[in-house]
Each structure stands twice: as C-alpha cells, then as structure tokens.
C-alpha positions as CSV (number, residue, x, y, z in Angstrom):
1,M,-7.2,-3.1,8.9
2,R,-10.1,-2.1,6.7
3,H,-11.3,1.4,6.6
4,L,-14.7,2.0,8.2
5,L,-17.1,3.0,5.5
6,F,-18.7,6.3,6.6
7,F,-21.1,8.4,4.6
8,V,-23.4,11.2,5.5
9,A,-27.1,11.0,4.9
10,L,-28.3,14.0,2.9
11,G,-31.5,16.0,3.5
12,L,-33.6,17.6,0.7
13,W,-31.9,21.0,0.6
14,A,-31.7,21.7,-3.1
15,Q,-34.1,23.7,-5.2
16,N,-34.9,20.6,-7.4
17,E,-35.7,18.2,-4.6
18,D,-36.6,15.3,-6.8
19,A,-33.4,15.3,-8.7
20,F,-31.4,15.9,-5.5
21,A,-33.0,13.0,-3.8
22,R,-32.5,10.7,-6.8
23,H,-28.8,11.5,-7.1
24,A,-28.2,11.4,-3.3
25,A,-29.9,8.0,-3.0
26,A,-27.9,6.7,-6.0
27,A,-24.6,8.0,-4.5
28,A,-25.3,6.3,-1.2
29,A,-26.3,3.0,-2.8
30,A,-23.2,3.1,-5.0
31,L,-20.9,3.7,-2.0
32,Q,-22.5,0.8,-0.1
33,S,-22.3,-1.6,-3.1
34,G,-18.7,-0.7,-3.9
35,D,-19.2,1.1,-7.1
36,Y,-17.1,4.0,-6.1
37,A,-16.8,5.6,-9.6
38,L,-20.6,5.8,-9.9
39,A,-20.7,7.2,-6.3
40,E,-18.3,9.9,-7.4
41,R,-20.4,10.8,-10.4
42,E,-23.6,10.9,-8.4
43,N,-22.0,13.0,-5.6
44,R,-20.8,15.5,-8.2
45,E,-24.4,15.8,-9.5
46,V,-25.6,16.4,-5.9
47,L,-23.1,19.2,-5.6
48,K,-24.2,20.8,-8.8
49,L,-27.7,21.0,-7.4
50,S,-26.5,22.1,-3.9
51,P,-23.0,23.7,-4.1
52,G,-21.3,24.1,-0.8
53,L,-23.1,21.2,1.0
54,A,-20.5,19.8,3.4
55,E,-22.1,16.4,3.7
56,A,-22.1,15.9,-0.1
57,E,-18.4,17.0,-0.2
58,M,-17.7,14.4,2.5
59,N,-19.3,11.6,0.4
60,L,-17.5,12.8,-2.7
61,G,-14.2,12.7,-0.8
62,L,-14.9,9.1,0.3
63,S,-15.8,8.0,-3.2
64,C,-12.6,9.5,-4.5
65,Y,-10.5,8.1,-1.6
66,L,-11.8,4.6,-2.2
67,Q,-10.7,4.8,-5.8
68,K,-7.2,5.9,-4.6
69,K,-7.8,9.4,-6.2
70,Y,-6.1,10.9,-3.3
71,E,-5.7,14.5,-4.7
72,D,-9.4,14.8,-5.3
73,A,-10.2,13.2,-2.0
74,I,-7.9,15.6,-0.1
75,Q,-9.4,18.6,-1.9
76,A,-12.9,17.4,-0.9
77,F,-12.1,16.7,2.7
78,Q,-10.4,20.1,3.0
79,T,-13.6,21.7,1.7
80,V,-15.6,19.8,4.3
81,L,-13.5,21.2,7.1
82,R,-13.8,24.7,5.8
83,L,-17.6,24.4,5.5
84,K,-18.3,22.4,8.6
85,P,-15.4,21.7,10.9
86,Q,-17.6,19.6,13.2
87,L,-17.6,16.8,10.6
88,S,-14.5,15.4,12.3
89,N,-14.5,12.2,10.1
90,A,-13.2,14.5,7.3
91,R,-10.1,15.1,9.5
92,L,-9.6,11.3,9.9
93,F,-9.9,10.6,6.2
94,L,-7.8,13.6,5.2
95,G,-5.0,12.3,7.5
96,I,-5.4,8.8,6.0
97,S,-5.3,10.1,2.5
98,Y,-2.1,11.9,3.1
99,F,-0.7,8.8,4.8
100,D,-1.6,6.6,1.8
101,R,0.1,9.1,-0.5
102,N,3.3,8.6,1.5
103,E,3.0,12.1,3.1
104,P,2.6,11.2,6.8
105,A,4.0,14.5,7.9
106,K,1.1,16.3,6.2
107,G,-1.5,13.9,7.5
108,L,-0.2,13.9,11.1
109,P,-1.8,17.1,12.4
110,F,-5.2,16.0,11.2
111,L,-4.8,12.5,12.8
112,E,-3.6,14.1,16.0
113,K,-6.5,16.4,16.2
114,Y,-9.0,13.7,15.4
115,S,-7.6,11.4,18.0
116,V,-8.0,14.2,20.6
117,E,-11.6,14.7,19.5
118,R,-12.4,11.0,19.4
119,P,-9.9,9.2,21.6
120,G,-12.0,6.0,21.6
121,D,-11.9,5.6,17.8
122,L,-9.8,2.6,16.7
123,Q,-9.0,3.9,13.2
124,G,-7.9,7.3,14.5
125,Q,-5.4,5.8,17.0
126,Y,-4.2,3.1,14.5
127,Y,-3.5,5.5,11.6
128,L,-2.0,8.1,14.0
129,A,0.5,5.3,15.1
130,L,1.3,4.4,11.5
131,A,2.1,8.0,10.7
132,Y,4.4,8.2,13.7
133,L,6.1,5.0,12.7
134,D,6.7,6.3,9.2
135,L,8.3,9.4,10.7
136,G,10.5,7.3,13.0
137,R,8.7,8.4,16.1
138,E,8.4,5.0,17.7
139,R,7.7,6.2,21.3
140,E,4.6,8.2,20.2
141,A,3.5,5.3,17.9
142,E,3.8,3.0,20.9
143,Q,1.5,5.2,23.0
144,A,-1.1,5.4,20.2
145,L,-1.0,1.7,19.6
146,Q,-1.5,1.0,23.3
147,M,-4.6,3.2,23.2
148,A,-5.8,1.2,20.2
149,Q,-5.1,-2.1,22.0
150,R,-7.3,-0.9,24.9
151,I,-10.1,-0.3,22.4
152,D,-9.7,-3.6,20.7
153,P,-7.4,-6.0,22.7
154,R,-7.6,-8.8,20.1
155,N,-6.8,-6.8,17.0
156,V,-3.8,-8.6,15.4
157,D,-2.9,-5.6,13.1
158,V,-2.6,-3.3,16.2
159,L,-0.5,-5.9,18.0
160,Y,1.7,-6.4,15.0
161,H,2.6,-2.8,14.7
162,L,3.0,-2.5,18.5
163,A,5.7,-5.2,18.3
164,Q,7.2,-3.4,15.3
165,T,7.6,-0.2,17.5
166,Y,9.7,-2.3,20.0
167,V,11.9,-3.4,17.1
168,G,12.4,0.2,16.0
169,E,13.0,1.5,19.5
170,A,15.6,-1.2,20.0
171,R,17.5,0.0,17.0
172,R,17.6,3.5,18.3
173,E,18.0,2.8,22.0
174,P,20.5,-0.1,22.5
175,A,20.5,0.5,26.3
176,R,16.8,-0.6,26.4
177,R,17.2,-3.5,24.1
178,E,16.6,-6.2,26.8
179,Q,13.5,-4.5,28.1
180,L,12.2,-4.0,24.6
181,A,12.9,-7.6,23.7
182,R,10.7,-8.7,26.6
183,E,7.9,-6.3,25.4
184,F,8.3,-7.7,21.9
185,S,8.1,-11.3,23.1
186,S,4.9,-10.5,25.2
187,V,3.1,-9.0,22.2
188,F,4.3,-11.8,19.9
189,A,2.9,-14.4,22.3
190,Q,-0.5,-12.6,22.3
191,I,-0.7,-12.7,18.6
192,E,0.1,-16.5,18.7
193,R,-2.7,-17.0,21.2
194,I,-5.2,-15.0,19.3
195,D,-4.5,-16.2,15.8
196,P,-1.8,-18.9,15.5
197,Q,-2.1,-19.0,11.7
198,S,-1.6,-15.2,11.3
199,F,0.9,-14.2,8.6
200,R,1.9,-11.5,11.1
201,I,3.8,-14.1,13.1
202,A,6.3,-14.8,10.3
203,Q,6.5,-11.0,9.5
204,L,7.6,-10.3,13.1
205,R,10.1,-13.1,13.1
206,A,11.5,-11.6,9.9
207,A,11.6,-8.1,11.4
208,F,13.3,-9.4,14.5
209,A,15.9,-11.3,12.5
210,E,16.6,-8.2,10.4
211,S,17.0,-6.0,13.5
212,R,19.7,-8.4,14.6
213,G,21.5,-8.2,11.3
214,E,20.3,-11.7,10.3
215,K,19.3,-10.7,6.8
216,A,19.3,-14.3,5.4
217,Q,17.1,-15.5,8.1
218,A,14.7,-12.6,7.5
219,M,14.6,-13.6,3.8
220,R,13.8,-17.2,4.6
221,E,11.0,-16.2,6.9
222,L,9.4,-14.0,4.2
223,E,10.0,-16.6,1.4
224,G,8.3,-19.2,3.5
225,L,5.4,-16.9,4.2
226,L,4.9,-16.0,0.6
227,R,4.8,-19.6,-0.5
228,N,1.6,-20.0,1.6
229,D,0.3,-16.4,1.3
230,P,1.5,-14.7,-1.9
231,H,-1.3,-12.1,-2.1
232,T,-0.8,-10.1,1.1
233,R,0.1,-6.5,0.6
234,G,3.7,-5.5,1.5
235,L,5.3,-8.9,1.8
236,H,6.8,-9.0,-1.7
237,Y,7.9,-5.3,-1.1
238,T,9.7,-6.1,2.1
239,L,11.4,-9.1,0.7
240,G,12.4,-7.1,-2.4
241,C,14.0,-4.4,-0.2
242,L,16.0,-7.1,1.6
243,Y,17.3,-8.5,-1.7
244,M,18.1,-4.9,-2.9
245,E,20.1,-4.3,0.3
246,A,22.0,-7.6,-0.5
247,E,22.6,-6.3,-4.1
248,Q,20.7,-9.3,-5.4
249,Y,19.0,-7.3,-8.1
250,S,17.2,-10.0,-10.1
251,P,15.2,-11.5,-7.2
252,A,14.6,-8.0,-5.9
253,L,13.0,-7.0,-9.2
254,Q,10.9,-10.2,-9.2
255,Q,9.6,-9.4,-5.8
256,F,8.8,-5.7,-6.6
257,L,7.0,-6.7,-9.8
258,A,5.0,-9.4,-7.9
259,E,4.0,-6.7,-5.4
260,L,2.7,-4.4,-8.2
261,A,0.7,-7.3,-9.6
262,L,-1.5,-7.3,-6.4
263,A,-4.8,-5.5,-6.3
264,N,-3.6,-3.1,-3.6
265,P,0.2,-2.9,-3.8
266,E,2.5,-1.0,-1.5
267,P,2.8,2.4,-3.2
268,R,6.5,2.8,-2.5
269,T,7.2,-0.2,-4.8
270,Y,7.4,2.1,-7.8
271,L,10.3,4.0,-6.3
272,Q,12.1,0.9,-5.3
273,L,11.6,-0.7,-8.7
274,G,13.1,2.3,-10.4
275,H,16.0,2.4,-7.9
276,T,16.7,-1.3,-8.4
277,Y,16.6,-1.1,-12.2
278,I,19.2,1.7,-12.1
279,A,21.4,-0.3,-9.7
280,A,21.1,-3.2,-12.2
281,N,22.3,-1.0,-15.1
282,Q,18.9,-0.9,-16.7
283,P,18.0,2.8,-16.4
284,Q,15.5,3.0,-19.3
285,Q,13.3,0.4,-17.6
286,G,13.5,2.3,-14.3
287,L,12.3,5.6,-15.7
288,N,8.7,4.7,-16.2
289,Y,8.4,3.4,-12.6
290,L,10.2,6.5,-11.2
291,R,7.8,8.8,-13.1
292,K,4.9,6.9,-11.6
293,A,6.4,7.2,-8.2
294,V,6.4,11.0,-8.5
295,T,2.6,10.9,-8.7
296,V,1.7,7.9,-6.6
297,T,3.9,8.8,-3.6
298,P,4.4,12.6,-3.6
299,G,6.1,12.5,-0.3
300,S,8.9,10.5,-2.0
301,A,9.0,12.7,-5.1
302,G,12.3,14.3,-4.3
303,M,14.0,10.9,-4.0
304,A,12.3,9.8,-7.3
305,W,13.7,12.8,-9.1
306,V,17.2,12.0,-7.8
307,D,16.9,8.6,-9.4
308,I,15.4,10.1,-12.6
309,G,18.5,12.2,-12.8
310,R,20.8,9.2,-12.2
311,A,18.9,7.3,-15.0
312,Y,19.4,10.2,-17.4
313,R,23.0,10.4,-16.6
314,A,23.4,6.7,-17.3
315,L,21.6,7.2,-20.6
316,D,23.9,10.2,-21.4
317,K,21.1,12.7,-21.4
318,P,22.9,15.4,-19.3
319,A,20.4,18.2,-19.9
320,D,17.5,16.0,-18.7
321,A,19.6,14.9,-15.8
322,V,20.3,18.6,-14.8
323,A,16.6,19.3,-14.9
324,A,15.8,16.2,-12.8
325,F,18.4,17.1,-10.1
326,D,17.1,20.7,-10.0
327,K,13.6,19.4,-9.4
328,A,14.9,17.1,-6.6
329,I,16.7,19.9,-4.9
330,Q,13.5,22.1,-5.1
331,L,11.6,19.3,-3.4
332,G,14.1,19.2,-0.4
333,E,16.8,16.8,-1.5
334,R,19.6,19.4,-0.7
335,K,22.3,16.9,-0.1
336,A,26.0,16.9,-1.0
337,S,25.6,13.8,-3.2
338,V,22.7,15.4,-5.2
339,Y,24.7,18.6,-5.8
340,Y,27.7,16.4,-6.8
341,Q,25.7,14.6,-9.4
342,L,24.2,17.8,-10.6
343,G,27.7,19.2,-11.1
344,L,28.8,16.2,-13.1
345,A,25.7,16.4,-15.3
346,A,26.1,20.1,-15.8
347,R,29.7,19.6,-16.9
348,R,28.6,16.9,-19.4
349,A,26.0,19.3,-20.7
350,G,28.6,22.0,-21.3
351,D,27.5,24.4,-18.5
352,T,30.9,24.8,-16.7
353,A,29.7,27.7,-14.6
354,R,26.7,25.7,-13.3
355,S,29.0,22.7,-12.7
356,R,31.5,24.7,-10.6
357,E,28.6,26.2,-8.6
358,A,27.0,22.8,-7.9
359,L,30.3,21.1,-7.0
360,A,31.2,23.9,-4.7
361,M,27.9,23.5,-2.9
362,S,28.5,19.8,-2.7
363,Q,31.9,20.4,-1.0
364,K,30.4,22.9,1.4
365,L,27.7,20.5,2.5
366,R,30.2,17.7,3.0
367,E,32.2,20.0,5.2
368,D,29.2,21.1,7.1
369,E,28.2,17.5,7.7
370,K,31.5,16.9,9.4
371,Q,31.0,19.8,11.9
372,P,29.9,18.8,15.4
373,I,26.4,19.8,16.3
374,D,26.3,22.7,18.9
375,L,23.5,21.6,21.2
376,H,23.5,25.0,22.9
377,R,23.0,27.0,19.7
378,N,19.6,28.6,19.5
C-alpha cells in the first residue's frame, strides 16, 4: 500500500516574504515531483526564515521520511506535535516512521491515537494493524483490518494481512483452528475474485502451508511466485527465512542478497544476512550486515549486537565480543544464552571475575525460566 503524499500549504509568515515564498513553493514542487532531497533542503531554508513553523516542520518530516531518513523524520514529526498537536497527520507519519524502523512498540501509541481521531482513514487503520501484527497481537490487528476493509472492501493488501491474522491466531489458539480456517478461506476467495493474478494469493498459500508445518510446500509456492515476480518486496526475505530455518545456508544467503538488491528491501534482511553468515561459519562477512542492521532497524539492535558478539567470538576477538554482548544486554537482551556467551568471551579475554559473574547470571536465569508462573502474584 502506498503512502498518501500529504504536505501543508504555507502562508507568508516570514519577515522576508519573497524568499519564504520562493523556498516554500520550491519545496512543495519538489515533494510533488519526487525530488525528496531537494524538498528537504528547501524546507530547511523555509525553517531558517520562519523557525518554529509547524507546517514547515511537517513538510520537512515528510521529505526526510520519503528518503528513509527516519531519525530526522521522527524528530520533525515530534516537533510538529509539540508546536501544533492538531496536525494529526504528524501522528500518523510518526507512527509509520517508527514502524518502518522496526520499532512498532514505539509507533503504536501514535497510530492508536490517530485511528481514534480519524477512524475513517485507511492508512491509519492499516498501519495500526501492521504494528499489532509485528507485536503478535493478532486479535487487535484483525479488528483494525476489518475497519480498513469497511473503508476499502476491495483493497487486496488489507485482505492479505487480514488472512495473515487468521494464520497467526490459529498458531496461538488451536481450539479455534477450524473456525479460523473458514475465515481464512473466505478472505482468500475474496482476493481471488478481486485480483486473480495477485501475488498475494501465492503468498497466502505459502503462509498457510508454513503454518501447517509444510515448509517444503511453502518454499515451492514462493519459488514459483518469484520466477514470475522477482521484484516484490519481502518475497526473497520470506523465502530466505524458510531456507535459514531448514539450515540451507547457501540458498538462504542468495535470497537475502536478492532482497537487498531491490529498490525498497525489507529492512530486517540485514539482520538475517548477518545471522546466516555466522551460521554458515563466515563471521567476517556477517559483521558488516549486522552493523548496518543496528542503524537500519533499531528495534532489532539488541539481537544484532548478540550476533556481533557471536561473530567476534568466532573470530577470536574476545574483548570485542564482551563489548558487543554488554551492548546487547543494555538494549534488553537479558537472556541466559547471552550471559553464557558473555561469560565464555570474558574467560577467553582473561577476565575471570567477569566470566564467573556472567555465568552465574546465566545459571540463575535458566533456573528462573523453569519456575512456574504464579498467576496470582501482583
């Protein structure tokens, strides 16, 4: 689904009205023509002439977002909401920017609020659903997608993700599997009626096969789809993940590299590439992709630092490995396996006290994981 291009018309509110009007007009024209780098430069000139103008910050955020400069976009949209909270589209694009940075939990509050403010907006409901899906909240995603379906009943992307929620719910709720299978089949049939040639049909067949444990069938569906449609974002990534799960590292690497060759690749590909290179005993090749993953998908940075630590351990650089595992733990990867690897790396680096401390924490976490959860504990 394409993003709706939204920019705010600017009035003449600067002291130098001629220069303001010239830069504002150039920025708007650049946004409409697709020259987003020029739009960013012109919007920055507008803000020099009229600092604190919320509408200009909004347009700056859009021009940065459309260049995938998410950090700058997020900063601009946050500024808009401080200056003029009623510009609710800033909330939408702030949520989408966080989502595209693989930080759906950060984007979710903005998408939720926007969807309450504008319940009839298709993009708001759609991206709210995608954030819920990324967070494993299929029931809420289903509700948002049903709202989106009411807004646009023939939108194949909406229907595809709605069907995906039924697959996810079936994994989590086996007792409802038959009912969810019927819901899935109904939505699948709608897509076939609306667009019989849609690549989403093969994607759903693959997802359904994977949910039933039929990995080979899922691979065949995606391979067949890619022979006819090799440039669709996410398909190489999904197939690469299936190969990775099957420990077929060479074809997995081929698929991930093919995904990165696309104009708009799935951003999590960098993390998966690094992970696969390590699994394939090629840690040096994996390091560059993992470092890229830290910046491209900050929401997965902790996992990337774990793999960076693993790569340094494989390269016998224990001090670097210790630093990487420490960074992963700081970012929330407080798991027994991470502390265990930290302990081994610290021992190799000659820091026996640190090694004992990390290994003791690993053992404690393992024991805690075995404890039953007390549902009555506050």
